[in-house]
DRENBA-55872 format. One record per residue (C-alpha): y, x, z; residue number from 1. Coordinates in pm, whole numbers, plus 32768, in hexadecimal, padded with zeros to 4 digits. Layout:
% DRENBA-55872
<pt><Y>Y</Y><X>X</X><Z>Z</Z><resi>NUM</resi></pt>
...
***
This chain:
% DRENBA-55872
<pt><Y>547E</Y><X>DB92</X><Z>C6C2</Z><resi>1</resi></pt>
<pt><Y>5525</Y><X>DA3C</X><Z>C6A4</Z><resi>2</resi></pt>
<pt><Y>5667</Y><X>DA2F</X><Z>C76E</Z><resi>3</resi></pt>
<pt><Y>56BE</Y><X>D8C4</X><Z>C71C</Z><resi>4</resi></pt>
<pt><Y>56CE</Y><X>D7B8</X><Z>C826</Z><resi>5</resi></pt>
<pt><Y>565A</Y><X>D650</X><Z>C82F</Z><resi>6</resi></pt>
<pt><Y>56E3</Y><X>D561</X><Z>C938</Z><resi>7</resi></pt>
<pt><Y>55F4</Y><X>D44B</X><Z>C99D</Z><resi>8</resi></pt>
<pt><Y>564C</Y><X>D32B</X><Z>CA87</Z><resi>9</resi></pt>
<pt><Y>5543</Y><X>D26F</X><Z>CB4B</Z><resi>10</resi></pt>
<pt><Y>546C</Y><X>D3A8</X><Z>CB40</Z><resi>11</resi></pt>
<pt><Y>5383</Y><X>D346</X><Z>CC5D</Z><resi>12</resi></pt>
<pt><Y>52FE</Y><X>D20B</X><Z>CBB6</Z><resi>13</resi></pt>
<pt><Y>51CC</Y><X>D202</X><Z>CAD9</Z><resi>14</resi></pt>
<pt><Y>5283</Y><X>D222</X><Z>C98E</Z><resi>15</resi></pt>
<pt><Y>537F</Y><X>D311</X><Z>CA2A</Z><resi>16</resi></pt>
<pt><Y>526D</Y><X>D400</X><Z>CA98</Z><resi>17</resi></pt>
<pt><Y>51D4</Y><X>D3F8</X><Z>C93D</Z><resi>18</resi></pt>
<pt><Y>5329</Y><X>D43E</X><Z>C8A0</Z><resi>19</resi></pt>
<pt><Y>535D</Y><X>D56A</X><Z>C983</Z><resi>20</resi></pt>
<pt><Y>5205</Y><X>D5F4</X><Z>C929</Z><resi>21</resi></pt>
<pt><Y>522C</Y><X>D5BB</X><Z>C7B3</Z><resi>22</resi></pt>
<pt><Y>537B</Y><X>D66B</X><Z>C79A</Z><resi>23</resi></pt>
<pt><Y>5309</Y><X>D783</X><Z>C882</Z><resi>24</resi></pt>
<pt><Y>51D3</Y><X>D7B3</X><Z>C7AA</Z><resi>25</resi></pt>
<pt><Y>52BC</Y><X>D7DE</X><Z>C67F</Z><resi>26</resi></pt>
<pt><Y>536F</Y><X>D8F6</X><Z>C735</Z><resi>27</resi></pt>
<pt><Y>54AA</Y><X>D83B</X><Z>C79D</Z><resi>28</resi></pt>
<pt><Y>5548</Y><X>D85C</X><Z>C8F3</Z><resi>29</resi></pt>
<pt><Y>5544</Y><X>D708</X><Z>C99C</Z><resi>30</resi></pt>
<pt><Y>5648</Y><X>D688</X><Z>CA90</Z><resi>31</resi></pt>
<pt><Y>5593</Y><X>D56D</X><Z>CB3D</Z><resi>32</resi></pt>
<pt><Y>5661</Y><X>D467</X><Z>CBF3</Z><resi>33</resi></pt>
<pt><Y>55EC</Y><X>D350</X><Z>CCD6</Z><resi>34</resi></pt>
<pt><Y>5658</Y><X>D297</X><Z>CE0E</Z><resi>35</resi></pt>
<pt><Y>5535</Y><X>D323</X><Z>CED8</Z><resi>36</resi></pt>
<pt><Y>558B</Y><X>D42B</X><Z>CFDA</Z><resi>37</resi></pt>
<pt><Y>5496</Y><X>D51F</X><Z>CF3E</Z><resi>38</resi></pt>
<pt><Y>53CA</Y><X>D52B</X><Z>CDFC</Z><resi>39</resi></pt>
<pt><Y>5271</Y><X>D48F</X><Z>CDF2</Z><resi>40</resi></pt>
<pt><Y>514A</Y><X>D57A</X><Z>CE01</Z><resi>41</resi></pt>
<pt><Y>50F9</Y><X>D617</X><Z>CCB1</Z><resi>42</resi></pt>
<pt><Y>5247</Y><X>D5CA</X><Z>CC0E</Z><resi>43</resi></pt>
<pt><Y>52A0</Y><X>D6D5</X><Z>CB0F</Z><resi>44</resi></pt>
<pt><Y>540E</Y><X>D73A</X><Z>CB0C</Z><resi>45</resi></pt>
<pt><Y>5502</Y><X>D85B</X><Z>CB1B</Z><resi>46</resi></pt>
<pt><Y>5601</Y><X>D7B1</X><Z>CC01</Z><resi>47</resi></pt>
<pt><Y>55E5</Y><X>D674</X><Z>CCCF</Z><resi>48</resi></pt>
<pt><Y>571E</Y><X>D5A9</X><Z>CD19</Z><resi>49</resi></pt>
<pt><Y>570E</Y><X>D487</X><Z>CE0C</Z><resi>50</resi></pt>
<pt><Y>5800</Y><X>D37B</X><Z>CD9B</Z><resi>51</resi></pt>
<pt><Y>583A</Y><X>D204</X><Z>CDA5</Z><resi>52</resi></pt>
<pt><Y>5883</Y><X>D17D</X><Z>CC4B</Z><resi>53</resi></pt>
<pt><Y>5914</Y><X>D043</X><Z>CCE6</Z><resi>54</resi></pt>
<pt><Y>5A0B</Y><X>D115</X><Z>CDAD</Z><resi>55</resi></pt>
<pt><Y>5A6F</Y><X>D1E1</X><Z>CC7A</Z><resi>56</resi></pt>
<pt><Y>5AEE</Y><X>D096</X><Z>CBF1</Z><resi>57</resi></pt>
<pt><Y>5BA5</Y><X>D020</X><Z>CD2A</Z><resi>58</resi></pt>
<pt><Y>5C2B</Y><X>D16A</X><Z>CDB6</Z><resi>59</resi></pt>
<pt><Y>5CE8</Y><X>D247</X><Z>CCC2</Z><resi>60</resi></pt>
<pt><Y>5CFA</Y><X>D371</X><Z>CDB1</Z><resi>61</resi></pt>
<pt><Y>5B83</Y><X>D362</X><Z>CDEC</Z><resi>62</resi></pt>
<pt><Y>5B48</Y><X>D349</X><Z>CC76</Z><resi>63</resi></pt>
<pt><Y>5C20</Y><X>D479</X><Z>CC2F</Z><resi>64</resi></pt>
<pt><Y>5B6E</Y><X>D541</X><Z>CD3D</Z><resi>65</resi></pt>
<pt><Y>5A1E</Y><X>D4E2</X><Z>CCA2</Z><resi>66</resi></pt>
<pt><Y>5A8B</Y><X>D542</X><Z>CB43</Z><resi>67</resi></pt>
<pt><Y>5B21</Y><X>D689</X><Z>CBC3</Z><resi>68</resi></pt>
<pt><Y>59D9</Y><X>D6DF</X><Z>CC71</Z><resi>69</resi></pt>
<pt><Y>5919</Y><X>D6A4</X><Z>CB2F</Z><resi>70</resi></pt>
<pt><Y>5A0F</Y><X>D76B</X><Z>CA5E</Z><resi>71</resi></pt>
<pt><Y>59FB</Y><X>D88D</X><Z>CB54</Z><resi>72</resi></pt>
<pt><Y>587E</Y><X>D881</X><Z>CB45</Z><resi>73</resi></pt>
<pt><Y>588D</Y><X>D8A9</X><Z>C9CA</Z><resi>74</resi></pt>
<pt><Y>594C</Y><X>D9F1</X><Z>C9F8</Z><resi>75</resi></pt>
<pt><Y>5A06</Y><X>D9C4</X><Z>C8B0</Z><resi>76</resi></pt>
<pt><Y>58C3</Y><X>D9B3</X><Z>C7E8</Z><resi>77</resi></pt>
<pt><Y>5891</Y><X>D8B2</X><Z>C6D0</Z><resi>78</resi></pt>
<pt><Y>5848</Y><X>D745</X><Z>C720</Z><resi>79</resi></pt>
<pt><Y>5732</Y><X>D6C5</X><Z>C641</Z><resi>80</resi></pt>
<pt><Y>571A</Y><X>D55D</X><Z>C6B9</Z><resi>81</resi></pt>
<pt><Y>577A</Y><X>D458</X><Z>C7BA</Z><resi>82</resi></pt>
<pt><Y>565D</Y><X>D367</X><Z>C804</Z><resi>83</resi></pt>
<pt><Y>56DA</Y><X>D229</X><Z>C8AD</Z><resi>84</resi></pt>
<pt><Y>558D</Y><X>D1BE</X><Z>C940</Z><resi>85</resi></pt>
<pt><Y>55D7</Y><X>D134</X><Z>CA9D</Z><resi>86</resi></pt>
<pt><Y>55D0</Y><X>CFBB</X><Z>CACD</Z><resi>87</resi></pt>
<pt><Y>55A9</Y><X>CEAD</X><Z>CBD2</Z><resi>88</resi></pt>
<pt><Y>54E0</Y><X>CD71</X><Z>CB9D</Z><resi>89</resi></pt>
<pt><Y>554F</Y><X>CC52</X><Z>CC7C</Z><resi>90</resi></pt>
<pt><Y>547C</Y><X>CB21</X><Z>CC36</Z><resi>91</resi></pt>
<pt><Y>54FE</Y><X>C9C1</X><Z>CC5C</Z><resi>92</resi></pt>
<pt><Y>5573</Y><X>C892</X><Z>CB9F</Z><resi>93</resi></pt>
<pt><Y>5699</Y><X>C7A8</X><Z>CB87</Z><resi>94</resi></pt>
<pt><Y>565B</Y><X>C722</X><Z>CCE6</Z><resi>95</resi></pt>
<pt><Y>5640</Y><X>C86F</X><Z>CD97</Z><resi>96</resi></pt>
<pt><Y>5705</Y><X>C988</X><Z>CCF3</Z><resi>97</resi></pt>
<pt><Y>5842</Y><X>C9E5</X><Z>CDAE</Z><resi>98</resi></pt>
<pt><Y>5983</Y><X>CA89</X><Z>CD38</Z><resi>99</resi></pt>
<pt><Y>5915</Y><X>CBBF</X><Z>CDF8</Z><resi>100</resi></pt>
<pt><Y>57CC</Y><X>CBC3</X><Z>CD36</Z><resi>101</resi></pt>
<pt><Y>5888</Y><X>CBB2</X><Z>CBEF</Z><resi>102</resi></pt>
<pt><Y>5980</Y><X>CCC1</X><Z>CC51</Z><resi>103</resi></pt>
<pt><Y>586F</Y><X>CDB4</X><Z>CCBC</Z><resi>104</resi></pt>
<pt><Y>57A6</Y><X>CD71</X><Z>CB81</Z><resi>105</resi></pt>
<pt><Y>58C9</Y><X>CD9D</X><Z>CA94</Z><resi>106</resi></pt>
<pt><Y>5957</Y><X>CEC8</X><Z>CB4F</Z><resi>107</resi></pt>
<pt><Y>5810</Y><X>CF8B</X><Z>CB41</Z><resi>108</resi></pt>
<pt><Y>577A</Y><X>CF12</X><Z>C9F8</Z><resi>109</resi></pt>
<pt><Y>58B1</Y><X>CEFB</X><Z>C91F</Z><resi>110</resi></pt>
<pt><Y>59F7</Y><X>CF81</X><Z>C9A9</Z><resi>111</resi></pt>
<pt><Y>5965</Y><X>D0C4</X><Z>CA37</Z><resi>112</resi></pt>
<pt><Y>58CA</Y><X>D126</X><Z>C8E7</Z><resi>113</resi></pt>
<pt><Y>5A1E</Y><X>D0F4</X><Z>C846</Z><resi>114</resi></pt>
<pt><Y>5AD7</Y><X>D1BA</X><Z>C950</Z><resi>115</resi></pt>
<pt><Y>59DA</Y><X>D2D6</X><Z>C948</Z><resi>116</resi></pt>
<pt><Y>59F3</Y><X>D2E2</X><Z>C7CD</Z><resi>117</resi></pt>
<pt><Y>5B6C</Y><X>D2E5</X><Z>C7EC</Z><resi>118</resi></pt>
<pt><Y>5B5C</Y><X>D401</X><Z>C8EA</Z><resi>119</resi></pt>
<pt><Y>5A83</Y><X>D4E3</X><Z>C811</Z><resi>120</resi></pt>
<pt><Y>5AF5</Y><X>D481</X><Z>C6B3</Z><resi>121</resi></pt>
<pt><Y>5BC7</Y><X>D5BD</X><Z>C686</Z><resi>122</resi></pt>
<pt><Y>5AA8</Y><X>D6A5</X><Z>C6E4</Z><resi>123</resi></pt>
<pt><Y>59B5</Y><X>D5E5</X><Z>C60A</Z><resi>124</resi></pt>
<pt><Y>5AA5</Y><X>D5EF</X><Z>C4E2</Z><resi>125</resi></pt>
<pt><Y>5ADF</Y><X>D763</X><Z>C511</Z><resi>126</resi></pt>
<pt><Y>596A</Y><X>D7AA</X><Z>C51B</Z><resi>127</resi></pt>
<pt><Y>58FC</Y><X>D6A9</X><Z>C416</Z><resi>128</resi></pt>
<pt><Y>5838</Y><X>D5EF</X><Z>C51F</Z><resi>129</resi></pt>
<pt><Y>57D7</Y><X>D482</X><Z>C532</Z><resi>130</resi></pt>
<pt><Y>57BF</Y><X>D359</X><Z>C61E</Z><resi>131</resi></pt>
<pt><Y>5681</Y><X>D291</X><Z>C64D</Z><resi>132</resi></pt>
<pt><Y>568A</Y><X>D14B</X><Z>C70D</Z><resi>133</resi></pt>
<pt><Y>5542</Y><X>D0C7</X><Z>C799</Z><resi>134</resi></pt>
<pt><Y>5561</Y><X>CF54</X><Z>C758</Z><resi>135</resi></pt>
<pt><Y>5441</Y><X>CE59</X><Z>C759</Z><resi>136</resi></pt>
<pt><Y>5386</Y><X>CD55</X><Z>C691</Z><resi>137</resi></pt>
<pt><Y>5447</Y><X>CC65</X><Z>C770</Z><resi>138</resi></pt>
<pt><Y>5576</Y><X>CCB2</X><Z>C698</Z><resi>139</resi></pt>
<pt><Y>54D5</Y><X>CBCF</X><Z>C594</Z><resi>140</resi></pt>
<pt><Y>53B9</Y><X>CB0F</X><Z>C639</Z><resi>141</resi></pt>
<pt><Y>53A4</Y><X>CAA7</X><Z>C7A3</Z><resi>142</resi></pt>
<pt><Y>5301</Y><X>C9BB</X><Z>C89D</Z><resi>143</resi></pt>
<pt><Y>5353</Y><X>C8E6</X><Z>C9C9</Z><resi>144</resi></pt>
<pt><Y>5414</Y><X>C986</X><Z>CAEA</Z><resi>145</resi></pt>
<pt><Y>548A</Y><X>CAB2</X><Z>CA1F</Z><resi>146</resi></pt>
<pt><Y>55E6</Y><X>CA27</X><Z>C9D1</Z><resi>147</resi></pt>
<pt><Y>56B5</Y><X>CB43</X><Z>CA67</Z><resi>148</resi></pt>
<pt><Y>55D1</Y><X>CC5C</X><Z>C9F5</Z><resi>149</resi></pt>
<pt><Y>55A6</Y><X>CBD1</X><Z>C895</Z><resi>150</resi></pt>
<pt><Y>571B</Y><X>CB99</X><Z>C86E</Z><resi>151</resi></pt>
<pt><Y>5768</Y><X>CCFD</X><Z>C8DE</Z><resi>152</resi></pt>
<pt><Y>566B</Y><X>CD91</X><Z>C7EC</Z><resi>153</resi></pt>
<pt><Y>56E7</Y><X>CCBB</X><Z>C6CB</Z><resi>154</resi></pt>
<pt><Y>5843</Y><X>CD3C</X><Z>C71A</Z><resi>155</resi></pt>
<pt><Y>57C4</Y><X>CEA5</X><Z>C72E</Z><resi>156</resi></pt>
<pt><Y>5727</Y><X>CE8C</X><Z>C5D5</Z><resi>157</resi></pt>
<pt><Y>5863</Y><X>CDEB</X><Z>C552</Z><resi>158</resi></pt>
<pt><Y>5935</Y><X>CEFB</X><Z>C5EE</Z><resi>159</resi></pt>
<pt><Y>5857</Y><X>D001</X><Z>C549</Z><resi>160</resi></pt>
<pt><Y>58AC</Y><X>CF75</X><Z>C3F2</Z><resi>161</resi></pt>
<pt><Y>5A1D</Y><X>CF4B</X><Z>C448</Z><resi>162</resi></pt>
<pt><Y>5A36</Y><X>D0AD</X><Z>C4D3</Z><resi>163</resi></pt>
<pt><Y>59A1</Y><X>D139</X><Z>C394</Z><resi>164</resi></pt>
<pt><Y>5AB9</Y><X>D093</X><Z>C2D0</Z><resi>165</resi></pt>
<pt><Y>5BBF</Y><X>D0FF</X><Z>C3CE</Z><resi>166</resi></pt>
<pt><Y>5B62</Y><X>D270</X><Z>C3DD</Z><resi>167</resi></pt>
<pt><Y>5B00</Y><X>D28E</X><Z>C26F</Z><resi>168</resi></pt>
<pt><Y>5A8D</Y><X>D3EB</X><Z>C212</Z><resi>169</resi></pt>
<pt><Y>5AEA</Y><X>D484</X><Z>C363</Z><resi>170</resi></pt>
<pt><Y>59A7</Y><X>D436</X><Z>C422</Z><resi>171</resi></pt>
<pt><Y>586C</Y><X>D379</X><Z>C3C4</Z><resi>172</resi></pt>
<pt><Y>5819</Y><X>D250</X><Z>C4A5</Z><resi>173</resi></pt>
<pt><Y>56C8</Y><X>D19E</X><Z>C49E</Z><resi>174</resi></pt>
<pt><Y>55F3</Y><X>D0C2</X><Z>C57D</Z><resi>175</resi></pt>
<pt><Y>5483</Y><X>D092</X><Z>C5C6</Z><resi>176</resi></pt>
<pt><Y>5404</Y><X>CF34</X><Z>C619</Z><resi>177</resi></pt>
<pt><Y>52B0</Y><X>CF50</X><Z>C6C8</Z><resi>178</resi></pt>
<pt><Y>51CE</Y><X>CE2C</X><Z>C717</Z><resi>179</resi></pt>
<pt><Y>50CD</Y><X>CE45</X><Z>C832</Z><resi>180</resi></pt>
<pt><Y>50A1</Y><X>CFB1</X><Z>C895</Z><resi>181</resi></pt>
<pt><Y>4F93</Y><X>D02D</X><Z>C981</Z><resi>182</resi></pt>
<pt><Y>5063</Y><X>D09F</X><Z>CAAA</Z><resi>183</resi></pt>
<pt><Y>500B</Y><X>D09B</X><Z>CC1B</Z><resi>184</resi></pt>
<pt><Y>50F7</Y><X>CF75</X><Z>CC46</Z><resi>185</resi></pt>
<pt><Y>5048</Y><X>CEA8</X><Z>CB39</Z><resi>186</resi></pt>
<pt><Y>4EEE</Y><X>CEFE</X><Z>CBBB</Z><resi>187</resi></pt>
<pt><Y>4F50</Y><X>CEA0</X><Z>CD1E</Z><resi>188</resi></pt>
<pt><Y>4FAE</Y><X>CD46</X><Z>CCA3</Z><resi>189</resi></pt>
<pt><Y>4E48</Y><X>CD11</X><Z>CC2B</Z><resi>190</resi></pt>
<pt><Y>4D9F</Y><X>CDA8</X><Z>CD5D</Z><resi>191</resi></pt>
<pt><Y>4D08</Y><X>CC5B</X><Z>CDC2</Z><resi>192</resi></pt>
<pt><Y>4CF6</Y><X>CBCB</X><Z>CC64</Z><resi>193</resi></pt>
<pt><Y>4C1D</Y><X>CCA9</X><Z>CB85</Z><resi>194</resi></pt>
<pt><Y>4BD6</Y><X>CB83</X><Z>CAA1</Z><resi>195</resi></pt>
<pt><Y>4D49</Y><X>CB58</X><Z>CA62</Z><resi>196</resi></pt>
<pt><Y>4D66</Y><X>CCC4</X><Z>CA04</Z><resi>197</resi></pt>
<pt><Y>4C4B</Y><X>CCA1</X><Z>C908</Z><resi>198</resi></pt>
<pt><Y>4CF4</Y><X>CB6D</X><Z>C878</Z><resi>199</resi></pt>
<pt><Y>4E39</Y><X>CC2C</X><Z>C851</Z><resi>200</resi></pt>
<pt><Y>4D88</Y><X>CD4A</X><Z>C7A2</Z><resi>201</resi></pt>
<pt><Y>4CD2</Y><X>CC66</X><Z>C6B4</Z><resi>202</resi></pt>
<pt><Y>4E06</Y><X>CB9C</X><Z>C65D</Z><resi>203</resi></pt>
<pt><Y>4E98</Y><X>CCD2</X><Z>C5BA</Z><resi>204</resi></pt>
<pt><Y>4E11</Y><X>CCEC</X><Z>C456</Z><resi>205</resi></pt>
<pt><Y>4DC5</Y><X>CE59</X><Z>C49C</Z><resi>206</resi></pt>
<pt><Y>4CEE</Y><X>CDE2</X><Z>C5C3</Z><resi>207</resi></pt>
<pt><Y>4D81</Y><X>CEC6</X><Z>C6CC</Z><resi>208</resi></pt>
<pt><Y>4EB6</Y><X>CF0C</X><Z>C79B</Z><resi>209</resi></pt>
<pt><Y>4FAE</Y><X>D019</X><Z>C734</Z><resi>210</resi></pt>
<pt><Y>4FAD</Y><X>D16E</X><Z>C7D6</Z><resi>211</resi></pt>
<pt><Y>50DC</Y><X>D216</X><Z>C871</Z><resi>212</resi></pt>
<pt><Y>50A8</Y><X>D34F</X><Z>C7A3</Z><resi>213</resi></pt>
<pt><Y>50C0</Y><X>D282</X><Z>C662</Z><resi>214</resi></pt>
<pt><Y>5220</Y><X>D213</X><Z>C6C0</Z><resi>215</resi></pt>
<pt><Y>5277</Y><X>D377</X><Z>C725</Z><resi>216</resi></pt>
<pt><Y>51F6</Y><X>D416</X><Z>C5E4</Z><resi>217</resi></pt>
<pt><Y>52C3</Y><X>D320</X><Z>C517</Z><resi>218</resi></pt>
<pt><Y>53F7</Y><X>D381</X><Z>C5E0</Z><resi>219</resi></pt>
<pt><Y>53B8</Y><X>D4F1</X><Z>C595</Z><resi>220</resi></pt>
<pt><Y>5396</Y><X>D49C</X><Z>C423</Z><resi>221</resi></pt>
<pt><Y>54D2</Y><X>D3C6</X><Z>C41B</Z><resi>222</resi></pt>
<pt><Y>5598</Y><X>D4DC</X><Z>C4C0</Z><resi>223</resi></pt>
<pt><Y>5528</Y><X>D5DB</X><Z>C3BF</Z><resi>224</resi></pt>
<pt><Y>55ED</Y><X>D646</X><Z>C28D</Z><resi>225</resi></pt>
<pt><Y>54C7</Y><X>D5E8</X><Z>C1AF</Z><resi>226</resi></pt>
<pt><Y>5531</Y><X>D479</X><Z>C1C2</Z><resi>227</resi></pt>
<pt><Y>56A4</Y><X>D4B6</X><Z>C1A4</Z><resi>228</resi></pt>
<pt><Y>56DB</Y><X>D37E</X><Z>C0CF</Z><resi>229</resi></pt>
<pt><Y>5655</Y><X>D29D</X><Z>C1E5</Z><resi>230</resi></pt>
<pt><Y>578D</Y><X>D214</X><Z>C28C</Z><resi>231</resi></pt>
<pt><Y>57D0</Y><X>D0C3</X><Z>C32F</Z><resi>232</resi></pt>
<pt><Y>565D</Y><X>D069</X><Z>C324</Z><resi>233</resi></pt>
<pt><Y>559C</Y><X>CFA2</X><Z>C42A</Z><resi>234</resi></pt>
<pt><Y>5430</Y><X>CFFD</X><Z>C3FE</Z><resi>235</resi></pt>
<pt><Y>5316</Y><X>CF25</X><Z>C484</Z><resi>236</resi></pt>
<pt><Y>51EF</Y><X>CFBF</X><Z>C53B</Z><resi>237</resi></pt>
<pt><Y>5127</Y><X>CE83</X><Z>C575</Z><resi>238</resi></pt>
<pt><Y>4FCA</Y><X>CE93</X><Z>C4DE</Z><resi>239</resi></pt>
<pt><Y>503A</Y><X>CD81</X><Z>C3E9</Z><resi>240</resi></pt>
<pt><Y>505C</Y><X>CC7A</X><Z>C4FC</Z><resi>241</resi></pt>
<pt><Y>51BF</Y><X>CC3C</X><Z>C481</Z><resi>242</resi></pt>
<pt><Y>5132</Y><X>CBCD</X><Z>C332</Z><resi>243</resi></pt>
<pt><Y>5031</Y><X>CAE1</X><Z>C3C5</Z><resi>244</resi></pt>
<pt><Y>5060</Y><X>C967</X><Z>C3B7</Z><resi>245</resi></pt>
<pt><Y>4FE0</Y><X>C8BC</X><Z>C4F0</Z><resi>246</resi></pt>
<pt><Y>4F58</Y><X>C772</X><Z>C478</Z><resi>247</resi></pt>
<pt><Y>4E68</Y><X>C6BF</X><Z>C564</Z><resi>248</resi></pt>
<pt><Y>4DF8</Y><X>C5C6</X><Z>C45A</Z><resi>249</resi></pt>
***
């Protein structure tokens, strides 16, 4: 029986739920964290910890209490991976984004992943674990009104590479950069625009949207010892849309 733990932030979202299922299916014990009062129906986990990532950045006592709760839940067992998955997406452009919008975005999407990595680096080093940051295609390619989100994801991918250099052989650190993934949130945005959804599908060279389980299975693979030379990598999961030139002529 596998006694190793995986800590997953943003567990109640579409990709988060798939991550919890994928690691549970592999026999790992999952500590699922999210800001929701209780886990969503069907979430697979060993322990659920309600926490605000934003507050773990701004309140050191709260952060320490959160990390202590997670460490206690692991009961001294090995830590296989930390998956920094949680994120906020505040849309807006140069005329609308506020300082508060920027602070929330950077706190949750960038600084929290660093602080959580910092908090668990000793356990991960001891147990030969790894860190996986869920970044985005917006780290490289973006569109109008995604300034804050795209900047935070570009920084998260950059931090992934810099952390790999900083920690060296102690802990492997990698990132996944998904494009459009079929989550409830994405589908809700096309509720009244089925034609737009079809257009989005067909614009991907693979002619479909990504699935949450595809991101999750890659995370399981990246966390495994079988790819131990993969370190400081930011891997695209985008159906080749990132390679496509949009030329209306």
